[in-house]
VODREN-44687 format. One record per residue (C-alpha): residue number from 1; residue in one letter; x, y, z. Coordinates in steps of 0.5 Angstrom, whole numbers. Example, Ala and Ser with C-alpha at 12.3 -4.5 7.8 and 13.67 -1.06 7.14 Angstrom:
> 1 | a | 25 | -9 | 16
> 2 | s | 27 | -2 | 14
***
This chain:
> 1 | m | 22 | -115 | -92
> 2 | k | 21 | -112 | -99
> 3 | k | 14 | -108 | -97
> 4 | i | 18 | -105 | -91
> 5 | f | 24 | -103 | -96
> 6 | h | 19 | -99 | -100
> 7 | i | 16 | -96 | -94
> 8 | l | 22 | -94 | -92
> 9 | c | 24 | -91 | -98
> 10 | w | 17 | -87 | -98
> 11 | l | 19 | -84 | -91
> 12 | i | 25 | -82 | -94
> 13 | l | 22 | -79 | -100
> 14 | i | 17 | -75 | -96
> 15 | s | 22 | -73 | -91
> 16 | t | 27 | -70 | -96
> 17 | t | 21 | -67 | -100
> 18 | s | 18 | -64 | -93
> 19 | q | 25 | -61 | -92
> 20 | a | 26 | -58 | -99
> 21 | q | 19 | -55 | -98
> 22 | r | 21 | -52 | -91
> 23 | y | 28 | -49 | -93
> 24 | q | 30 | -46 | -100
> 25 | a | 38 | -47 | -98
> 26 | t | 42 | -51 | -93
> 27 | v | 49 | -50 | -90
> 28 | s | 53 | -55 | -87
> 29 | p | 59 | -54 | -83
> 30 | g | 65 | -52 | -88
> 31 | q | 60 | -49 | -92
> 32 | s | 59 | -42 | -94
> 33 | i | 53 | -38 | -91
> 34 | q | 55 | -32 | -96
> 35 | a | 54 | -37 | -102
> 36 | a | 47 | -39 | -100
> 37 | i | 45 | -32 | -99
> 38 | e | 48 | -30 | -106
> 39 | a | 44 | -36 | -109
> 40 | a | 38 | -32 | -106
> 41 | p | 33 | -28 | -111
> 42 | e | 35 | -21 | -111
> 43 | h | 28 | -18 | -110
> 44 | a | 25 | -24 | -106
> 45 | t | 18 | -22 | -104
> 46 | k | 17 | -28 | -100
> 47 | p | 22 | -31 | -94
> 48 | y | 28 | -34 | -97
> 49 | i | 30 | -39 | -91
> 50 | i | 37 | -41 | -90
> 51 | f | 38 | -47 | -85
> 52 | i | 44 | -47 | -82
> 53 | k | 46 | -54 | -79
> 54 | n | 50 | -54 | -72
> 55 | g | 57 | -52 | -72
> 56 | t | 62 | -47 | -71
> 57 | y | 62 | -42 | -77
> 58 | n | 68 | -37 | -77
> 59 | q | 65 | -33 | -82
> 60 | k | 63 | -26 | -83
> 61 | v | 56 | -26 | -86
> 62 | i | 53 | -20 | -91
> 63 | i | 46 | -19 | -92
> 64 | d | 44 | -15 | -98
> 65 | k | 37 | -18 | -100
> 66 | p | 30 | -17 | -98
> 67 | n | 26 | -23 | -94
> 68 | i | 33 | -27 | -92
> 69 | v | 31 | -32 | -86
> 70 | l | 37 | -34 | -83
> 71 | l | 35 | -40 | -78
> 72 | g | 40 | -44 | -74
> 73 | e | 39 | -51 | -72
> 74 | n | 40 | -50 | -65
> 75 | r | 41 | -43 | -61
> 76 | d | 47 | -46 | -57
> 77 | s | 50 | -50 | -62
> 78 | t | 50 | -46 | -69
> 79 | r | 55 | -41 | -68
> 80 | i | 57 | -36 | -72
> 81 | i | 64 | -32 | -70
> 82 | n | 68 | -27 | -72
> 83 | a | 73 | -22 | -69
> 84 | e | 73 | -15 | -72
> 85 | t | 73 | -8 | -70
> 86 | a | 72 | -2 | -75
> 87 | a | 80 | -1 | -76
> 88 | s | 81 | -9 | -77
> 89 | r | 75 | -11 | -81
> 90 | k | 78 | -14 | -88
> 91 | i | 72 | -13 | -92
> 92 | k | 70 | -6 | -93
> 93 | e | 66 | -6 | -99
> 94 | y | 61 | -11 | -102
> 95 | k | 58 | -10 | -109
> 96 | g | 61 | -3 | -109
> 97 | q | 58 | -1 | -103
> 98 | p | 61 | 0 | -96
> 99 | v | 61 | -5 | -91
> 100 | n | 61 | -4 | -83
> 101 | m | 64 | -8 | -78
> 102 | g | 60 | -14 | -75
> 103 | v | 59 | -21 | -75
> 104 | i | 52 | -21 | -79
> 105 | v | 51 | -14 | -83
> 106 | l | 45 | -12 | -86
> 107 | q | 46 | -7 | -92
> 108 | k | 41 | -2 | -94
> 109 | g | 35 | -6 | -97
> 110 | a | 36 | -12 | -93
> 111 | d | 29 | -11 | -91
> 112 | d | 24 | -16 | -87
> 113 | c | 30 | -20 | -85
> 114 | i | 29 | -26 | -80
> 115 | i | 35 | -28 | -75
> 116 | s | 33 | -34 | -71
> 117 | g | 36 | -40 | -67
> 118 | l | 44 | -38 | -67
> 119 | t | 49 | -35 | -63
> 120 | v | 52 | -29 | -66
> 121 | y | 59 | -27 | -63
> 122 | n | 64 | -22 | -64
> 123 | n | 70 | -24 | -60
> 124 | y | 75 | -19 | -62
> 125 | g | 76 | -17 | -55
> 126 | t | 78 | -24 | -52
> 127 | t | 82 | -27 | -58
> 128 | v | 86 | -21 | -61
> 129 | e | 86 | -15 | -57
> 130 | q | 84 | -14 | -50
> 131 | t | 79 | -8 | -51
> 132 | t | 72 | -6 | -51
> 133 | v | 72 | -2 | -57
> 134 | h | 66 | -2 | -61
> 135 | q | 65 | -10 | -63
> 136 | m | 58 | -11 | -67
> 137 | a | 55 | -18 | -67
> 138 | i | 49 | -16 | -71
> 139 | y | 49 | -9 | -75
> 140 | g | 44 | -7 | -79
> 141 | q | 42 | -1 | -84
> 142 | a | 35 | -5 | -86
> 143 | t | 28 | -4 | -83
> 144 | r | 23 | -9 | -81
> 145 | t | 29 | -13 | -78
> 146 | i | 27 | -19 | -73
> 147 | v | 32 | -22 | -69
> 148 | i | 29 | -28 | -64
> 149 | n | 31 | -34 | -60
> 150 | c | 39 | -32 | -61
> 151 | n | 45 | -31 | -56
> 152 | v | 48 | -24 | -59
> 153 | w | 55 | -23 | -55
> 154 | a | 60 | -18 | -56
> 155 | d | 67 | -17 | -53
> 156 | g | 66 | -9 | -54
> 157 | n | 61 | -4 | -55
> 158 | d | 54 | -4 | -59
> 159 | a | 53 | -11 | -60
> 160 | l | 46 | -11 | -63
> 161 | s | 46 | -4 | -67
> 162 | l | 40 | -4 | -72
> 163 | w | 41 | 3 | -75
> 164 | a | 37 | 4 | -81
> 165 | p | 39 | 11 | -83
> 166 | d | 32 | 15 | -82
> 167 | g | 30 | 10 | -76
> 168 | g | 28 | 3 | -78
> 169 | m | 23 | -2 | -74
> 170 | y | 26 | -8 | -70
> 171 | y | 23 | -14 | -66
> 172 | h | 27 | -18 | -61
> 173 | a | 25 | -24 | -57
> 174 | d | 28 | -29 | -53
> 175 | l | 35 | -26 | -53
> 176 | y | 41 | -27 | -49
> 177 | l | 45 | -21 | -50
> 178 | r | 52 | -21 | -47
> 179 | c | 57 | -15 | -47
> 180 | p | 62 | -12 | -43
> 181 | g | 62 | -6 | -47
> 182 | v | 57 | 0 | -47
> 183 | d | 50 | 1 | -50
> 184 | f | 50 | -7 | -52
> 185 | l | 42 | -6 | -55
> 186 | c | 42 | 1 | -58
> 187 | p | 37 | 2 | -64
> 188 | r | 36 | 8 | -68
> 189 | g | 28 | 8 | -69
> 190 | w | 23 | 4 | -67
> 191 | c | 24 | -3 | -63
> 192 | y | 20 | -8 | -59
> 193 | a | 24 | -13 | -55
> 194 | t | 21 | -18 | -50
> 195 | r | 23 | -24 | -46
> 196 | c | 30 | -22 | -46
> 197 | t | 36 | -23 | -42
> 198 | f | 42 | -17 | -41
> 199 | y | 48 | -19 | -38
> 200 | g | 53 | -13 | -38
> 201 | d | 60 | -12 | -34
> 202 | g | 60 | -5 | -31
> 203 | r | 58 | 0 | -36
> 204 | a | 51 | 2 | -39
> 205 | l | 46 | -3 | -42
> 206 | i | 41 | 0 | -46
> 207 | w | 41 | 6 | -51
> 208 | h | 36 | 9 | -56
> 209 | d | 36 | 14 | -61
> 210 | g | 30 | 17 | -63
> 211 | r | 32 | 23 | -67
> 212 | g | 27 | 26 | -72
> 213 | n | 20 | 23 | -70
> 214 | p | 18 | 24 | -63
> 215 | d | 14 | 17 | -64
> 216 | k | 20 | 13 | -64
> 217 | k | 21 | 9 | -58
> 218 | l | 25 | 3 | -55
> 219 | v | 20 | -2 | -51
> 220 | i | 23 | -7 | -47
> 221 | t | 18 | -12 | -43
> 222 | d | 18 | -18 | -39
> 223 | s | 26 | -18 | -39
> 224 | h | 32 | -19 | -34
> 225 | f | 38 | -14 | -33
> 226 | d | 44 | -17 | -29
> 227 | s | 51 | -15 | -29
> 228 | k | 58 | -18 | -27
> 229 | r | 59 | -11 | -23
> 230 | p | 55 | -5 | -21
> 231 | v | 52 | -2 | -28
> 232 | t | 48 | 4 | -30
> 233 | l | 41 | 1 | -33
> 234 | g | 42 | 6 | -39
> 235 | r | 43 | 12 | -43
> 236 | y | 42 | 17 | -49
> 237 | h | 46 | 22 | -52
> 238 | h | 41 | 24 | -58
> 239 | d | 33 | 25 | -57
> 240 | s | 30 | 18 | -54
> 241 | q | 24 | 15 | -51
> 242 | f | 24 | 9 | -47
> 243 | f | 19 | 4 | -44
> 244 | l | 20 | -1 | -39
> 245 | l | 15 | -6 | -37
> 246 | n | 14 | -12 | -33
> 247 | c | 22 | -12 | -32
> 248 | t | 26 | -15 | -27
> 249 | m | 33 | -13 | -25
> 250 | t | 39 | -15 | -20
> 251 | s | 42 | -11 | -15
> 252 | k | 48 | -10 | -19
> 253 | i | 43 | -4 | -23
> 254 | i | 45 | 2 | -19
> 255 | d | 42 | 8 | -17
> 256 | h | 43 | 12 | -23
> 257 | p | 37 | 14 | -28
> 258 | i | 37 | 13 | -35
> 259 | g | 39 | 20 | -37
> 260 | y | 44 | 24 | -42
> 261 | a | 51 | 21 | -43
> 262 | y | 55 | 27 | -42
> 263 | s | 56 | 33 | -38
> 264 | d | 62 | 36 | -42
> 265 | q | 59 | 36 | -49
> 266 | v | 52 | 36 | -52
> 267 | l | 51 | 32 | -58
> 268 | d | 43 | 33 | -59
> 269 | s | 39 | 39 | -56
> 270 | i | 34 | 33 | -54
> 271 | p | 28 | 37 | -56
> 272 | w | 23 | 33 | -53
> 273 | g | 26 | 32 | -46
> 274 | n | 28 | 26 | -42
> 275 | r | 22 | 21 | -43
> 276 | v | 23 | 15 | -39
> 277 | y | 17 | 11 | -37
> 278 | m | 16 | 5 | -33
> 279 | y | 11 | 0 | -30
> 280 | n | 12 | -6 | -25
> 281 | v | 19 | -6 | -25
> 282 | k | 22 | -10 | -20
> 283 | r | 29 | -10 | -17
> 284 | d | 33 | -14 | -12
> 285 | g | 34 | -10 | -6
> 286 | g | 29 | -5 | -7
> 287 | n | 27 | 0 | -13
> 288 | f | 29 | 7 | -13
> 289 | a | 25 | 13 | -14
> 290 | w | 26 | 13 | -21
> 291 | m | 23 | 6 | -22
> 292 | e | 16 | 8 | -20
> 293 | n | 10 | 7 | -25
> 294 | n | 9 | 13 | -29
> 295 | l | 6 | 11 | -36
> 296 | e | 1 | 16 | -35
> 297 | k | 6 | 22 | -36
> 298 | a | 7 | 19 | -43
> 299 | k | 4 | 22 | -49
> 300 | g | -3 | 19 | -49
> 301 | s | -2 | 16 | -42
> 302 | p | -2 | 9 | -45
> 303 | k | -4 | 3 | -40
> 304 | a | 0 | -3 | -40
> 305 | s | -5 | -7 | -43
> 306 | e | -4 | -3 | -49
> 307 | i | 3 | -3 | -50
> 308 | n | 5 | -9 | -55
> 309 | a | 9 | -10 | -61
> 310 | k | 4 | -7 | -66
> 311 | w | 3 | -1 | -61
> 312 | t | 10 | 0 | -61
> 313 | f | 10 | 1 | -69
> 314 | g | 4 | 5 | -69
> 315 | g | 0 | -1 | -73
> 316 | a | 5 | 0 | -79
> 317 | w | 8 | -7 | -78
> 318 | d | 6 | -13 | -74
> 319 | p | 12 | -17 | -73
> 320 | e | 9 | -23 | -69
> 321 | a | 4 | -24 | -75
> 322 | k | 10 | -25 | -79
> 323 | i | 13 | -30 | -74
> 324 | q | 7 | -34 | -73
> 325 | a | 6 | -35 | -81
> 326 | l | 13 | -38 | -81
> 327 | w | 12 | -42 | -74
> 328 | s | 12 | -49 | -78
> 329 | v | 20 | -47 | -79
> 330 | l | 22 | -42 | -73
> 331 | a | 18 | -46 | -68
> 332 | y | 22 | -46 | -61
> 333 | k | 20 | -46 | -54
> 334 | k | 18 | -38 | -53
> 335 | g | 20 | -35 | -46
> 336 | q | 25 | -41 | -44
> 337 | f | 31 | -36 | -44
> 338 | v | 28 | -31 | -39
> 339 | n | 33 | -31 | -34
> 340 | y | 38 | -35 | -38
> 341 | k | 44 | -37 | -34
> 342 | t | 49 | -31 | -34
> 343 | e | 56 | -33 | -33
> 344 | k | 59 | -30 | -27
***
């Protein structure tokens, strides 16, 4: 018995040591995620991993440091929920800097952040006031942002809004994006999204802002689009560039090409014209003419096999290499959330 006791103690010690090596901080229900971020180094040069245990956290989370990793225990059971709009937000300033609305907000300088294994939900529209006014779930002004293996939900417009001032780089994989509003994936800059499910409710699903550089682009691969009611796939009102490859859509996607959003005003002269490129897109009930393969019309006539994350970022960033380097803590079953069960 004494030998067994010593073995158990050894196993506990090993387990505790292993966890300490895997995570720099652990947050349990009732504790503050913000406090864990406060304890992180101001200028970390390597990932600072904050493990968030299963539970519901009714908190607003502000990240103002580089290399923060928010890792939930389970994407469906680790939930960060906050109800706010621009007008109703209670925190408008943090450490002397303005703070936008959002459940998770990445300030300028919060570069190289990873968010994984969470449900992030701005539920203002169903708990406070029935509206689809802007209700960001994740808002960011940082670059090299990775959001993977998450449910990103909002009851209003612009659920996932990564808007680095000069156009940042963003990577998304295995997300379930649910939003009754418009433009609920709306990056400014370069964005690559793969194996995601989009579920809307009658308003345009995707949007892109590529002003300032003709190479900026939104690339979506191996993803699925659906809606409660008939819906436009996407739109823009600044210069933009869309690539959709190997994507599927239900019949709720209507015959309305991705195009300029307004007929009564011009916000941007769109100097490089309409740039929407598709390959192997399949819609239930049949494709529309604007869904035909046309990659040869894009700059450089890229082949489908060439289009991946590294290509999207012009070789300036390899997010998948970073994810792989952290796979011992980020590990999840990749791809299992494509065609995630949508709520009817």
